[in-house]
N, C-alpha and C positions, 0 to 999 in steps of 0.2 A: 396677641389670643389665639390665632391659629397657629403657633407653633407647641401651644398651651394642648390645643385640643388634639392635633397632629400628634401628639403623644400619649394622649386618652385614650384614641381609634386604638393607636397602635398597641400598648397593655391591654386593651381588652381583648383584645383579637382570637386568644383562647388559647395563643401560641406560648410553652411554655421557656423561659429563659435557661431552664435547664430539666433536660427528657434521660429516663434508663438508656443506659449502654446499651446496646443491640450484636447480637451474633456476628453482622455484618463491619460496623463499629469493629468491632475486635478482626477481623480475620484478615480488614482491612491496612491492623497495624503489620502485618509481616508480608511488607513490598515486594517486588519481585527483587530489586539489587539487596537486600536483607539472605535471599532467597541463594542469589548466586553468589554473594559474601562467605554464607556459611555450607555450601556443597565445594568453592574452597579450602577451606579455614578447620574447617569440622567443628565450628562452636557458631554459634545461636544465640542473642542477648537481646530475650524480651523484655526486661526491667524495668519499673517503672514509667509502667506504659498503660497502667488507668486500666488494665485488662479482668472483665468479669467470669471471664469464657478462654481456652487457649486455642489462637486462633489455627483451623482446622488442618492447613499444608504444613501445622508442626510434624505431626501423625508422619505422614509422606513424604518428608520437604527433597528427599532423592528419588523420589519416586516421576518422572518427564512427563504432565500432562501430553495429553495427545496434543493440543495446541504447540506446544514447545516442541514438540518430537516435528512437526512440519516446519516450523521457524528453524530446525539447527541445521545447520551447513557445516559437515566437521572435514575438511581439507589434510589430511592425512601429511603432503606435505608442504600443507604452510605452517611454518613454523610461527608463522606470528598471530595466528587464532587465537581469537581471545574467547573460545569457548574452550576447551580442552577435557571434554568428557572425562578421557584415563585419567585424569589428575582432581576428580572429586575424589574426595574423604567422607565417607559420611559421620553424621552427629557426634561428638564425644562431650560433647562439652554445649550443657542447657539452663540458660540463666533464664528463671522466671519469677525474680525475685519480683519481691513491694507491689503488688497489685493487689485486686482483689477475686482471686481465684477462690471462690469455694471447692471447685469440683476436678477432679484430674482424669480424664479419658482413660479409660481402658485397653487404648488402640497406645496406649503408652508400649507396652507390647512391643512394638516395633520397633521402637530406638534401641534394641541389642546391645548396640555400640556403646551405648553411654557409657561414659570413665564421672562423670564429674554435670550431678546434678542441683541446680539452688532455687526451693519454691519456698524461702524465707519470705517472713513478712506478708502471709496468704492472709487467707480468711476458712481455710482445711481443713474440718471437722472428721475426716476421715481417707485413706487412701485406697485405691482399687484394687482388689489380689492383683492382678496383671503388674504390677508393679515389682513384683519375686522376679520375673523373669529378666531384669535388668542384670543379668548376671556378671557383666564386667564392670560393675555401676563403682566405685572407690572413694569415692567422696558425698555422700548425701549431705543436704544443709536442709532444716524441717521444723525450725525455731522460728519461732513467733507466727503460730496456728494455733488450732483451737484444736490440736487431733484429742481424742480420748483414749486413744489406739492404736495399738498396729493389726495390722489382717498377720491371720500365722505364717502366708506366701510370704512374708519382709522375710523371715530370717531366713530365706535362700538365699540373697546378698552373701555368699560369702568368698566375693572379694574385696567387699567393705574397708576402704584403711581410718574416714573420718565421718561420723556419725554426728551431728549437731540435730536437741530436741527442744532445747531453749525453748524456755515461755512458752507451750502448752499446757496443758487437763488432763495429764495423765496422771492416772488413779493408783497402775496393777502394771507393773513390767514379766509377762511371761516368760519365763524360764530357757523359752530356744532363743536368748538370747545371748548365749552362751554357745550359739550355734554358728557367730558372727567371729569363727576363732582366728582373722586375719585384721579385727577393728584395732586400730593403734591408737585413737584419741575416741571417748565419748562425752556428751552433751547432756545431761541430761536435766542442767538445774533449772529454775521458776516452773517445776511442777507442784507435785499434790503426790506424790511417794510418800506414804506411810510405811511401807517394806523393802528390801530388794530381792531380787530373785535370786534362788543359790545358785541358777547356773551363771552367774553373773562371774565365777571362778572360772570357768574353763575360758575368758578373753587374760590366756598368758601372753597380750603381746601386748594386752591393753598400755600405752605411755600417761597418756592422761587420764584422768575421771574425777566427775566433773559433776556434782553433786550439788551447790550448797542451795537454799532458800525451795525447798521442801518440807516435810514429818517426819524425818526419819529421829526413829529412838534409837537406832542398833544397827550398826554394821559388821552382816554376817559373818563369820570367821572365815570363811572360805576365801574372801578376798584378800585372802595371802596369796594364797594361786599366784596372786597376777606379782609376780616375781622381776618383770621389763618395768612396773610402776616407779614413773617419777611423781609424778604428780599428782596429788590426793585431796580435793576439796568438797569439804562436809559441813560451813561454814550456814549459819543461819538457817538449823535445822531443830531440832529436841533431842538430840541425844542423847542419854543417860549413860546408855556402857557402850566402850572398846578396846575388844579385845585386841590384846597383846599386838605390835604389829613386825617387832623384829625380822620374821620371814621378809620382809622388803627392803631388801640392801642396796634398792638399787633406788627406792624416793628421795627424793631433793624438794622437794615443798611438800607439809603438809598443812591445810587449814578447818581449823575447830573450832573458830570465831561464834560470838552468839549459840551457846548452846547451851547443858545442864549439866556438864560436865563439873562431877564433884572433887575428883579424882586426878592428877598430874599422868597422864596414857604413856601405858610401859613401848618402850621406844631401842628401846636394849635387843641394838643386834643393828640398828637403821643409823648405820656408818657414813654415810654418804648426806645424810641431808644436814640441810645449808637454812631453810627455815622453817620456822615452827611457831605456828595465830593458836593460840590459845585464849585472848582476849577477852572477857562479856561474859565469863564461867562464874560456877561457884568453888573451883579450884584452889583448899588452902592449905595447901602446902606443895612444892618442890622438890620433886624426887631424885635425891642425892645419887642412887643408883644406874638409873641411866645417864649421869651430865656423862660418864666416862665415854657412852658410846657416839654420844658431840662432839666427837674433837674435828669436826666439817662446822658445823654450826656455824652460821653467819648471825642469823634475826631472831632473836626469841620476842616474841610477842602474849606478854602475862597479866598487859591491864585487864583492870576491873577483875581483878577476883577479887578473893580474900585471901592472901599471902599474909603471915606474919613477920615471915621471919625469912632475909636471903641468906642460906648455909656459903660456910667456906669455899667447900667444894666445889661454887660456879664458875672459883680460878681453874675448870677441868675445860671449859669451854674455853681452849686456847685463842680459835679466828672471827672468838665472836667479836662483830664488828655494830650491832645494833640490841639492844638486852629493856626494856618496856617493860619496866614494872609499877608504874605508875596506876592512881587508887584503890589501890589493896591496904590492908591493917601496915607497913613496915614501921613499924619507929626505929630501926636507926640498919645503917649501912655496915656491913661489914669490909675493912682493909682490904684485906683479898680483892676487891674490883680496882684498889686503885694500881693494881698491878696488872692488870687483865692485859697483854700484850697488843691484841688489837680494835681493841673501844675503840668505839669512835662516837654513837649518840648512846646513851646513859639517861634514858627515861624515867624521874620516882614522883613526877608531879603526885597531888593529889593522898600524899602520905603524909604521915604526921612524924616524923624524922625527927629525933631530939639530940641523936652524937651527934651534927655537924646543926649548922646554925642555918637558917629561912634565907636568909643573904646570898650566902653561899651558894646554895643549893640553884636560886636564882641565877644564877650568874651561867650553871650549863655544864655542859659531860667537862671540858679541861680546868673549869674551877675547882670541881668535886673532887675530878681522879687527882691534881696538883694537892689536895686537903689530904686527902687517904693516907696517900704516900707519904705527909708529914708523917701523920698519925703511928704511922707503924714503929715497934718499939723492939727492934730486937735482941733487947735480951730478954725480954718476956714469950718472944716467938718461939726459942730453942729449945723451950721449957717445954714445950707442947707439941701434938700432933698435927695440930693446922696447916692446912695444905700451904699458905706462908712465910713460912719456916726460910728466912733466907739467909744469908752470910755480908753478918757485920763489921765485915773486914775490906768487903768492897762492892761495887755493885754490880758481879755475876751471881746467881741464884746457888744457893750450892743442894748437895747431893738430894738432902732430904725436899725438898724444894723438886726439883727436876722428877726426880720417885713420885710423886702424887700429882703432881700435874701432866707429866708426859712428857712436859715442855723446859729446852735450854730456851730461853726471851734473854737477848741484849742488846738489846731496838735503842737506838738513839744514843748511845752514850758516848759516842764519840772517837771512837779506843781505837789503834794502830792492828791492836797483837790483841790475843786472845789466851788463857796460860794454858799448855793440854792437858791441865791439871783437873778446869772444868771441862773440859772433852769425857776425860779419864773416870768422872762422877757421872756424864750424861752417858757415858757408857755402859756404866752400876747402874745405873737408875733406869734405864732402857730406852730413853725415850724415843720417840716418835714425831716428833718436831723440834725442826733447830730453826730459830727469825735470829740472825746478825744483822738486821735490815739499818741502815741510819749510818753506817760508822762510818770510819779511813781506812778499811783494809784495804791493804793493796795485795796481795797474797792472801789463801788456805793453808794453816799448817799443818800438818800430815796428823796433827790429835784430833781433825775432825774425823778423819778413813779408819776410827776405831767405833765411833760411835752407825753400826753397820745398821741399828733395829729400824732408824730415821727413815719415817716415809714424806716428809713434805719436809724440804731447805729453801727459806729465804736468805738472798742476797743481796738483796734491793738496797738502793742507795748510796753504793761503796765507789772505788777506785783500782776493782781491779780493772787488770789487765789481759789474766789472761787465768786459765783453769786449770789441774790437776790434771794427768793423768787417774791417780785413782777414783777420780771422781766415779765414773762409770765400772770401776773396776772393783768397789770397794762397797758402794751405795745404791745395791744393783734393789734394793727395796725402794727407793724415789720414789710416789705418784704423782707430785708436784717439786715441780723447780723454779723460784723465781730468782734470773736474774739479772733486771731491772735494773737500768740507770746507772749503768759501771761503764767503764774503756772496756770490754769487748768486743776487737774483730773477729776473732776465731773459736772455733769449740773445738775442743781433744774427741778424736774416732771413738775413743775407748766409750766415751756418751750414747753407740750401741748396746753397751749389756744396758741400761733402762731399760729392760722390755715390756717395764707393769708404768713404764708413768703414762699417765693421763693430761695432763696441763703442763707447758715450759710459757714460760716469760722472757721473749729476750728483747723487751723495746727496750728503745731507748739506749742505743749503744751506738757501734761503728761497725755495722758487718753490711760490706759493698757485694755480698748473696747470703746467699742462705747456708747456712750449713750441711754439708752431707749427710754425717749424725742424725739431725732431723729428721730425715727422711724413712729412718729405719729404727722407728720407734712405734712398732707394728699396731700397736694401745691407744694411741695420742688423740687425745679427742678436742685438747683448747691448743691452738700455737699463738699465739699472739707476741707478732715482732714489730711495731707499729714504729716510729719516730726511728728510722734507721738509712744508709744509704745505697738499698740493695733498687738496680734497674731491672730486676727483671723475673718474671714466673715462672718454675720450674713446675708444667703441668707433670707432663708424666713422674717427675718424683713424689711431685702431689700425690698421683692417681697411688699407690702405694701406701698414705694411711687411709686407708675403709675405713676406722671410726673416726674422721677428720670430722666437726662439728662446725667451729666459732676458729675461721681464722683471718687473722688481724694485719692487715699488710699497708695499712691507711701511714700517711707522712713520710713519703721512700721517693725513692726519682725513677722511678716505673715509667717508661716511658712505651709501653705495651702491653696490651692487655690481651694473651692467648685465648679466642671465641674456644678452643676445645678445654681450656678452666672452666665453663659452665656443662659439661661432661658431668662434674663433680657434687651429681646430687644430694650429697650426703650430708652437704654441708649447710648447716641452719642458721649462721652467720656468717658475713662478710664482707668489712669493711675495706676499700680500694680506695675514700676519700684524700687529697692532702696529695696527689701521687701529678705525675706532669703530662700526662693521659689524655690523649684530643675525646678517643672514646671508650667504653662507658661514657655521655656525658653525666654534669653534676645532678638534672634533672633524673636520669636514669638511676644514680646512684643514692638516692634520694627515697626510690618506692622500693625499700630494702632488699634481702637479699635473693628472694624468689623470680625479681624480676631480672635484675642483674642476671642472675644465671639465665633467664630464660631467655633474656635478650645475647648474652654471644652466643646460645646453641645458635641462635635462628642464622649467627655470622658464620657459622662453619661453613666452609666449604662443600657446597655435595661432591660428593665423586664421580 
């Protein structure tokens, strides 16, 4: 009874279990230890602290108080001094994310050296005009707040590279957005935008633009000025009109899912496009005039539309790996789908297909493809103009097939030699892609050297021990070269002639060092060299590849990773797993490319 009575008196004492957060509470979150650490590193993280306001000391964190000045005793002769004020850095990174901030003080202008400011997941309804004073700011994350607009001074941030405004309440964007001319990444998704300002076209350095989950009905024509754009996401909008996109020569991913499109967008000229998502629209047909430009397309998703016909020209998608046409009105699958050389996933569920039994369709892509190839009648095809025309006397496509598809594909035929006549036909047809993978080729005949129009050469899964010199002398238009899974130990010096090469894959061979010729390919962006026997990394040579973004050196014999590799800041993907070095540790490798590069830079000896 005593205990019960005591408990009752405690509950009724008038003290609240929860009380409002005070400014004093917020100020106490910024401890002296955090201040000292921030002065040394230039970074301050106050994320997930339950802050209702920003601690006052944040705005003048590098200014010593009178008390600190009295306590600070600097002995210039003492090299072991812990408080070396001359080594302090101004604040460059400030993380205030995942709090309950409703306001940012005008004193933010004092942090003029800020480069990275993270305010995501707060309750901000507006920003102070003084935010425009952060002239060095490069990355600004304002996602998941309650912003309805931006102050006009915001657009003075002309060094900004990355701006994230996802999940706010923005209904209208000022044309002054075009003043952020250095912007490379812009996320405006999950807002309430109905239109886009004309100034958006001035963002000519923009690489990724995310507009999903808005209320847009049309994309402005000046979006075509974004010649550097690689990713455009306008899914989950109300799009009815899409102007021709052919000027976006570098675009790699287009996402128009969940809109009100009735026609296939005009993407003629988008020769770098790899992913095209058009699911959940009202598109009635596939525009065959666009297919010839989509030679690099790997994914085409057109599920949940109103398509009733798969055109024979679909075979022009020579690199397509995933084709999703589920839940349309398709009644027949043409035989040409069966000979698409790289198709791995063909999804046709939810249609009323009549020319293939349901049990075959339910068995998946390999069974469907095999059935379609068995239904091809060469005798009938020879009298038509179909892109599927084949040679009935052999496993090789004839010149009519190659002329329509711009493709010479002899994949998985288990052959050791290809007749020169086939290459003569390929030359006449001006093919741009030659795929000879999954065979038993031990050498390349001179016939291939005549096909000078080829830009994509695939030789993987063969028995090649060496390459002829003429590859770099004759096939100078090559942009993609796949030599993986052969027996190569070296590459000819003539490959330095491949000045337009963007991607080379030499994985699963027997290289003990990186071939010198690779370092002389000025436009190389992707270098895949995993699963070889390489024991070192030549950083000075790699530094010559100014556009290199993807480097895979995993599963080699590398015993030491030079810290200078961290200076290759243009790398977007670096794979080093499966080697025998001890540093970086596996935990660091798992954190991703930026963390690996930062770790390596921190280990570079200071001069």
